[in-house]
C-alpha positions in Angstrom: 102.0 -100.4 115.7 101.0 -100.2 119.3 97.6 -99.7 120.7 97.2 -99.1 124.4 94.2 -98.7 126.6 94.3 -98.7 130.4 91.4 -101.2 130.6 88.1 -101.5 128.8 85.1 -99.8 130.3 82.0 -97.9 129.2 82.9 -94.2 128.7 79.6 -92.7 129.5 79.6 -94.0 133.0 83.2 -92.9 133.8 83.4 -90.9 137.0 84.7 -87.3 136.7 88.1 -86.8 138.3 88.2 -86.2 142.0 89.8 -83.0 143.3 92.6 -85.0 144.8 93.4 -86.6 141.4 97.0 -88.0 141.5 97.9 -86.1 138.3 97.1 -82.8 140.1 99.0 -83.7 143.2 102.0 -84.7 141.1 102.2 -81.2 139.8 102.2 -79.7 143.2 99.4 -77.3 142.9 98.4 -75.5 146.1 94.9 -75.5 147.4 92.8 -72.5 146.6 94.2 -71.8 143.1 92.3 -71.7 139.9 93.1 -74.5 137.4 91.0 -73.7 134.4 90.1 -70.2 132.9 88.5 -67.3 134.6 84.8 -66.7 134.9 84.9 -63.4 133.0 87.5 -61.2 131.4 86.1 -58.0 132.8 86.7 -59.0 136.4 90.1 -58.7 138.0 92.1 -61.8 136.9 94.2 -61.8 140.0 91.3 -61.8 142.4 89.6 -64.5 140.3 92.8 -66.6 140.4 93.2 -66.2 144.1 89.6 -67.2 145.0 88.6 -69.6 142.3 88.9 -73.4 142.8 87.4 -74.7 139.6 88.9 -77.7 137.9 86.9 -77.3 134.7 84.1 -75.3 133.1 81.6 -77.3 135.2 80.1 -75.5 138.0 79.8 -78.7 139.9 83.5 -79.0 140.6 83.9 -76.5 143.3 85.7 -76.7 146.6 86.0 -73.8 149.1 89.1 -73.7 151.3 90.4 -71.6 154.2 93.8 -71.4 152.6 93.0 -68.8 150.0 95.2 -65.6 150.3 93.5 -62.8 152.1 92.9 -59.9 149.8 94.4 -57.2 152.1 97.6 -59.3 152.6 97.8 -59.9 148.9 97.2 -56.2 148.1 99.9 -55.2 150.6 102.5 -57.6 149.3 101.8 -56.6 145.7 102.1 -52.9 146.7 105.4 -53.6 148.3 106.6 -55.5 145.3 105.7 -52.7 143.0 107.5 -50.2 145.2 110.6 -52.4 145.0 110.2 -52.6 141.2 110.0 -48.8 140.8 113.2 -48.5 142.9 115.0 -51.2 140.9 114.0 -49.5 137.6 115.1 -46.2 139.0 118.5 -47.5 140.1 119.1 -48.9 136.5 118.2 -45.6 134.9 114.9 -46.8 133.3 114.0 -45.6 130.8 116.3 -42.6 130.5 117.9 -41.1 128.6 115.7 -41.2 125.5 117.8 -40.6 122.4 115.5 -40.9 119.5 113.9 -37.7 118.2 110.1 -37.8 117.7 109.0 -38.0 114.0 106.0 -36.9 112.1 105.2 -37.9 108.5 102.4 -36.2 106.5 100.9 -34.9 109.7 100.9 -38.4 111.3 103.1 -39.5 114.3 105.7 -42.1 113.5 106.3 -44.8 116.1 109.8 -46.0 116.5 108.4 -49.6 116.8 105.0 -51.0 116.3 104.6 -54.5 117.9 101.8 -56.7 116.5 100.7 -59.0 119.3 100.1 -58.1 122.9 100.9 -61.4 124.7 104.0 -62.4 126.5 106.3 -61.8 123.5 105.0 -58.4 122.6 105.1 -57.2 126.2 108.6 -58.5 126.7 110.1 -56.7 123.6 108.2 -53.6 124.6 109.8 -53.5 128.0 113.3 -54.5 126.6 113.1 -51.5 124.2 112.1 -49.2 127.0 115.1 -50.5 129.0 117.2 -49.2 126.0 115.6 -45.8 125.9 113.1 -46.5 123.1 109.7 -45.9 124.7 107.9 -44.6 121.5 106.3 -48.0 120.9 102.7 -49.2 120.5 101.4 -52.7 120.9 98.4 -53.9 118.8 96.3 -56.9 119.7 93.1 -58.1 118.2 91.7 -59.5 121.4 90.0 -57.7 124.4 92.2 -56.7 127.3 93.0 -59.8 129.4 92.5 -62.2 126.5 95.8 -61.7 124.7 97.6 -64.9 123.8 96.4 -68.5 124.3 96.2 -68.8 128.1 92.5 -68.0 128.7 91.2 -68.5 125.2 92.2 -71.7 123.4 95.0 -73.3 125.7 93.7 -76.2 127.6 96.7 -77.3 129.7 96.3 -77.1 133.4 99.7 -75.5 134.0 102.6 -74.2 131.9 104.9 -76.8 130.6 108.0 -74.9 131.5 109.5 -75.1 135.0 108.2 -72.6 137.5 111.5 -70.8 137.8 111.3 -69.6 134.2 112.4 -66.1 133.6 112.4 -63.9 130.5 109.8 -61.2 130.6 111.6 -59.6 133.5 114.7 -59.0 131.4 117.0 -59.5 134.4 115.0 -57.3 136.9 114.4 -59.6 140.0 111.3 -57.7 141.2 109.7 -58.3 137.8 110.1 -62.1 137.7 107.2 -64.5 137.7 108.4 -65.8 141.1 108.4 -62.4 142.7 104.9 -61.8 141.5 103.6 -65.2 142.6 105.2 -64.9 146.1 103.5 -61.5 146.4 100.1 -62.7 145.1 99.8 -66.0 146.9 102.5 -66.1 149.5 105.8 -68.0 150.0 104.2 -71.2 151.0 102.1 -71.4 147.9 105.2 -70.8 145.7 107.2 -73.5 147.6 104.3 -76.1 147.1 103.9 -75.2 143.4 105.0 -77.6 140.7 104.3 -75.5 137.6 102.5 -72.2 137.2 98.7 -72.6 136.4 98.1 -71.1 133.0 95.5 -68.5 134.2 97.9 -67.4 136.9 100.4 -66.8 134.1 97.9 -64.6 132.4 97.3 -62.7 135.6 101.1 -62.2 135.9 101.2 -60.9 132.3 98.4 -58.4 133.0 100.3 -57.2 136.1 103.4 -57.0 134.0 101.7 -54.9 131.4 100.4 -52.5 134.0 103.7 -52.0 135.9 105.8 -51.7 132.8 103.6 -49.1 131.2 103.1 -50.9 127.8 100.8 -48.9 125.4 98.5 -51.6 124.2 95.7 -51.0 121.7 93.3 -53.9 122.2 90.6 -55.1 119.7 92.9 -53.8 116.9 93.7 -56.4 114.2 96.5 -55.8 111.7 95.3 -56.2 108.2 98.4 -55.3 106.1 102.1 -54.3 106.4 103.6 -52.3 103.5 106.5 -49.9 102.8 105.9 -46.1 102.4 108.5 -43.6 101.3 109.9 -41.7 104.3 111.3 -38.2 104.5 114.4 -37.5 102.3 117.5 -39.0 103.8 115.6 -40.9 106.6 114.8 -44.2 104.9 111.4 -45.8 104.2 108.7 -46.2 106.9 106.5 -49.2 107.4 102.7 -48.8 107.3 100.7 -51.1 109.5 97.1 -51.1 108.4 94.6 -52.2 111.1 90.9 -52.3 111.9 91.6 -49.3 114.1 93.4 -47.2 111.5 96.9 -46.9 110.1 100.1 -46.8 112.2 103.4 -45.6 110.8 106.5 -47.2 112.2 110.3 -47.2 111.7 110.4 -50.9 112.7 107.7 -53.6 113.1 107.8 -56.6 115.3 105.5 -59.6 114.7 104.8 -61.1 118.1 101.8 -63.2 117.2 102.7 -66.6 118.7 102.5 -70.2 117.3 100.5 -69.4 114.2 102.2 -66.1 113.6 103.5 -67.0 110.1 100.4 -69.0 109.0 97.4 -70.6 110.5 96.4 -73.7 112.6 96.2 -76.4 110.0 93.8 -79.3 109.5 95.1 -82.0 107.3 93.4 -82.5 104.0 92.4 -86.1 105.0 90.0 -84.5 107.5 89.2 -81.1 105.8 88.3 -82.6 102.6 86.1 -85.5 103.8 84.4 -84.3 107.0 81.9 -81.6 107.5 83.5 -78.6 109.3 81.1 -78.8 112.3 82.3 -82.3 113.0 85.9 -81.4 113.8 88.0 -78.8 115.7 91.6 -78.0 115.9 93.8 -77.2 118.9 94.3 -73.6 118.1 90.8 -72.2 118.7 88.4 -71.9 121.6 86.1 -74.9 121.9 83.0 -75.6 124.0 84.0 -79.0 125.2 80.4 -79.8 126.2 79.9 -80.7 122.6 81.8 -83.9 123.1 79.6 -85.2 125.9 78.6 -88.7 125.1 80.6 -88.8 121.9 83.4 -91.0 120.6 86.3 -88.7 119.8 89.3 -89.3 117.5 92.4 -87.1 118.0 95.0 -87.0 115.2 98.5 -85.9 116.6 100.5 -86.8 119.8 101.7 -83.3 120.8 101.1 -81.8 124.2 98.1 -79.7 122.9 96.5 -82.8 121.5 96.7 -84.4 125.0 95.3 -81.2 126.5 92.3 -81.3 124.3 91.8 -85.1 124.7 91.8 -84.6 128.5 89.3 -81.7 128.3 87.0 -83.8 126.1 87.2 -86.7 128.6 86.5 -84.3 131.5 83.5 -83.0 129.6 82.0 -86.4 129.4 83.2 -87.8 126.1 82.2 -91.5 125.8 85.7 -92.4 124.6 88.9 -90.7 123.2 91.4 -92.4 120.9 94.6 -90.5 120.1 96.8 -91.4 117.1 100.5 -91.1 116.7 102.3 -91.3 113.3 105.4 -92.2 115.2 106.3 -95.8 116.1 107.0 -94.8 119.8 105.7 -92.3 122.2 108.3 -89.4 122.7 109.6 -89.5 126.2 112.6 -87.0 126.1 111.9 -83.3 126.2 114.7 -81.5 124.3 113.4 -78.1 125.5 114.8 -78.9 129.0 118.2 -79.5 127.4 118.0 -76.2 125.5 117.4 -74.1 128.6 120.9 -72.8 129.2 122.0 -69.3 128.5 124.4 -69.8 125.7 122.0 -71.8 123.6 119.3 -69.2 123.7 121.7 -66.3 123.3 123.9 -67.7 120.6 122.0 -70.3 118.5 121.4 -67.7 115.9 125.2 -67.3 115.5 125.6 -70.9 114.4 126.3 -71.7 110.8 123.3 -72.7 108.7 124.1 -76.4 108.7 124.2 -76.5 112.5 120.9 -74.6 113.0 119.3 -76.8 110.4 120.5 -80.0 112.1 119.4 -78.9 115.6 115.9 -78.2 114.3 115.6 -81.4 112.3 116.7 -83.4 115.3 114.0 -81.8 117.3 111.5 -82.7 114.7 112.6 -86.3 114.8 112.5 -86.4 118.6 109.5 -84.1 119.3 108.2 -83.1 122.7 106.3 -85.4 125.0 103.4 -84.2 127.0 104.3 -83.5 130.7 103.8 -86.4 133.0 100.8 -84.9 134.7 99.2 -84.3 131.3 99.8 -87.9 130.3 98.1 -89.0 133.6 95.3 -86.6 132.9 94.3 -88.7 130.0 95.4 -92.2 130.9 93.6 -92.2 134.2 90.4 -92.6 132.2 89.3 -96.1 131.2 88.0 -94.7 128.0 91.2 -93.2 126.7 93.5 -95.1 124.3 96.6 -94.2 122.3 97.9 -95.7 119.1 101.4 -95.6 117.7 102.5 -96.2 114.1 98.9 -95.1 113.3 98.7 -92.4 110.5 95.3 -91.7 109.2 95.2 -93.2 105.7 91.7 -92.2 104.9 88.6 -90.6 106.5 85.0 -90.9 105.3 81.5 -90.5 106.7 79.1 -93.4 106.9 75.7 -92.0 107.9 76.2 -90.2 111.2 79.6 -91.9 111.8 83.1 -90.8 110.8 85.2 -93.8 109.7 89.0 -93.5 110.1 91.3 -96.0 108.4 94.6 -95.9 110.3 97.7 -97.8 110.7 96.1 -99.3 113.8 92.9 -100.4 112.0 89.5 -98.9 111.4 87.7 -96.8 113.9 84.4 -95.1 114.0 83.9 -91.7 115.7 81.3 -89.0 116.3 83.8 -86.1 116.3 87.5 -85.4 115.5 90.2 -83.2 116.9 93.1 -82.1 114.8 96.2 -81.7 117.0 98.7 -81.2 114.1 99.7 -77.7 114.9 100.3 -74.5 112.8 101.8 -74.2 109.4 103.8 -71.5 107.6 101.7 -69.8 105.0 101.9 -66.0 104.8 98.9 -66.0 102.5 96.8 -67.2 105.4 97.4 -64.0 107.4 96.2 -60.7 106.0 99.0 -58.7 107.5 101.6 -60.9 105.8 100.2 -61.2 102.3 102.4 -58.3 101.1 105.6 -60.1 102.4 105.1 -63.6 101.2 106.5 -63.1 97.7 109.5 -61.1 98.7 110.8 -62.7 101.9 113.5 -65.4 101.7 112.8 -68.8 103.1 115.3 -71.6 104.0 114.6 -73.2 100.7 116.0 -70.0 99.0 119.3 -70.1 101.1 120.1 -73.7 102.1 120.2 -77.2 100.7 120.5 -79.8 103.4 122.4 -83.0 102.9 120.3 -86.1 102.2 120.6 -87.4 105.7 119.2 -84.2 107.1 116.4 -83.5 104.7 113.0 -82.3 106.0 110.7 -80.6 103.5 108.4 -79.4 106.2 111.1 -76.8 107.4 112.1 -75.4 104.0 109.2 -72.9 103.9 110.2 -71.2 107.2 111.5 -67.7 106.8 115.3 -67.3 106.6 115.9 -64.5 109.2 118.8 -62.2 109.8 120.7 -62.1 113.2 118.1 -59.8 114.8 114.9 -61.7 113.8 114.6 -59.5 110.7 113.2 -60.8 107.5 115.6 -61.0 104.5 115.0 -60.3 100.8 114.4 -63.3 98.6 116.1 -61.4 95.7 118.9 -58.9 96.8 117.8 -55.3 96.2 114.2 -56.2 95.4 112.6 -55.3 98.8 115.1 -53.9 101.3 112.3 -52.6 103.5 111.5 -56.2 104.7 114.5 -56.0 107.0 112.5 -53.4 109.0 110.1 -56.2 110.0 111.2 -58.6 112.7 109.6 -62.0 113.1 109.4 -62.8 116.9 107.0 -65.8 116.4 107.1 -69.6 116.0 108.2 -69.0 112.4 111.6 -67.9 113.7 112.5 -71.3 115.1 114.8 -72.6 112.3 116.8 -69.4 112.2 116.7 -68.4 115.9 116.1 -71.5 118.0 114.2 -70.7 121.1 112.0 -67.8 120.1 109.3 -65.3 121.0 106.4 -67.7 121.4 108.2 -70.0 123.8 108.6 -69.1 127.5 112.2 -70.3 127.5 113.1 -68.0 124.6 111.7 -64.7 126.0 114.9 -63.7 127.9 117.7 -64.1 125.5 115.4 -63.6 122.5 114.0 -60.3 123.9 117.5 -59.0 124.5 118.7 -59.9 121.1 115.7 -58.4 119.3 115.8 -55.2 121.3 119.6 -54.8 120.8 119.1 -55.4 117.0 116.4 -52.8 116.7 118.3 -50.2 118.7 121.5 -50.8 116.7 119.6 -50.4 113.4 117.9 -47.2 114.6 121.2 -45.8 115.9 123.0 -46.5 112.7 120.2 -45.1 110.7 120.3 -41.9 112.7 124.0 -41.6 112.9 124.1 -38.2 111.0 121.5 -36.6 113.3 123.2 -38.1 116.4 126.6 -36.7 115.3 124.9 -33.3 114.8 123.4 -33.5 118.3 126.8 -34.5 119.6 128.5 -31.5 117.9 125.8 -29.1 119.2 126.0 -30.3 122.8 126.9 -27.4 125.0 125.8 -28.1 128.5 128.6 -26.8 130.7 129.7 -29.1 133.6 132.5 -26.9 134.8 130.6 -23.8 135.7 133.1 -21.7 137.7 136.7 -21.0 136.9 137.5 -19.3 140.3 139.1 -20.8 143.4 137.1 -22.5 146.1 135.4 -19.9 148.3 135.6 -17.1 145.7 132.1 -17.8 144.2 128.8 -17.6 146.1 127.6 -20.5 143.9 130.4 -22.7 145.4 130.3 -21.4 148.9 
């Protein structure tokens, strides 16, 4: 057991971080960029990012600079980039030719693909499908436009955790990369000075990406059920996606709902069963951190998000924050950085089951440390402490205090933060309840050797090579293979996956290829009939040169 505090000091009198804080400088952020969410979702995110200099939700932390990009220059650069993008797409025959015939069933249009989730994963697969001549797609997202994904809702990191050169949504088109957009939006000097991309800038990039790729996104539309329906004779079943905005029919469905896409953000029973709900939060929901001002806060979990919430609580004036690891040592090696080479992302799903299992268990045992700037964001405060070998054995209330008995001793808090991540529980998501009883899990398909056992992974879905669900009992529900899981739930089967920036490139390509392959095979009779009926003449004159006016 290890308990570490930088030095003792009264939390309420701690000074808020200066704008020149070392943990910000270490991340290489340029002056004049926004570091914490936008003021409002209805205003243009890019303009807000260009002109905001807020470090937190406090209006006191504001600094005006002369280094902000000029609007006209920014507009001109973006217009030039978009013109280059249109040319790049035209040169690569985007999105022609379309090869799937439109379908109608019982008077309703049938989408080739319905994507549930309009964040980075959903937008990436939509573009990847369009690149393959499948534009008849629709994207559903429960949030208002501009609030898709975690970046401006519940995420509290200052910047992305991946290196700034990350690619993936672009699907190999240079003018669609995050770097191309950032240079156009903020200039070359800002890009060169940048360490990692601020999260609200990433959201602004995704909004631009959505616009220029033409994704059809239906916002404020929440999926409530996914069920099979009989299709026309000889054409296979369809999938019905029930939503708050009506019913959508699809030939294929993609789940792109992020970290909690196969379940929900979990709060351990030791907290949930012993503390009133208003006294704790978890790291997967928006939080008004002003609630922690003057309070003693206990954080269960040592992941990067737990540190993000701890840092936000400290910046909001928490009296103290104590963070608890179950592990004996603080993780220091980030295996994600090792994974970021093409072959791993592209071919991990091709490995035998035993290899995929071992890779995932080894990651579980090692885990991911917070980025160095995130560590400094917390440890620069006198009132922050971390404790290793400190699982929470019991939690109770004593008057107004929350008493935690841990491997590091007994602590008393005013509020708790659960940083223990999401679970896999299809019953927790309305759209997945019809799938839970029929979808195969790793427990159904694989028994690990004793030295590689990890019961926490057995409930993850056992996916096919194209992210598709598989049947628990062969022949019982073949329709589930028409639903593809591009979420955190894919990680045991697919490695880097849809909710991770590092997995968008290879994952998006694999998923789009799998869907187009399955649609092509399903339509093979109609495609052959079209092939036989093709009669467009290419040789239009059988005379000699000069004998025809058409060739003169």
